[in-house]
C-alpha angles and dihedrals in degrees: 000000000000095000087055092056093047091049091049092050090048090053098043100037110025093164092051091046093052093045089050091048093050090048091055094044092051093045095243096132120109103278096199089089092056111068100185092090088054089054090054090050094047092048090049091049091048093047087053097038093238114180122249087247090060097043114010114219095218128078100235096050094042092052091048094051111127102169131046124183124175119168119170097182125115094223098058107014091187087171087069095053093140095052129074091214143025118262116259092248098048096126093055097044118109089240089067091056098043109149103195145328115257122246087238089081085076088068089070089095097182093061111131099164128038123180121176123171123188092352129118104245099172092112092051094047090058089069102030095110085077090067095087090165096052112128102164130035119179122174114170131183092005132137094237106178095189144341114242117258091234094059085106087071090074096097099176094048106129100163129035120177121173120170126174145093101262103066110088102167142009126238113269092237099048096112096044 
């Protein structure tokens, strides 16, 4: 049945079909319908013992997330925002040894504010152009190799703060 519908669409609306196919192939279809990326995020959050407030473990709350802040440094410890002190075992927690943030964070399409400190965000940056509501991006103490060329697609971006020793140049089109 489904194959017949697709064949019919392809025959009647070849431009629509090719456009839809391009969107699917470039991962620009609404990701809220596909839950595989959520499982990846939840597994990552569990691995690094991220609190439910940082990465909610239910679909509705995860999809409505507008802010994410992850800080693995001792000085700021933004991860422990609701605590007055670091836990005694901070240096042995998985958070302290976080290797990188997954690119699947860019599937959180409602994100407006992103803050990472002392976290490798290169994978995340590869897909950042999907975040059309992003207003603020702050990545500190990170070995960012490069910003993606399509960062200029972030039309609502008001604040960009990238600090670290890996970034040597900005994309030519960043101010367009």
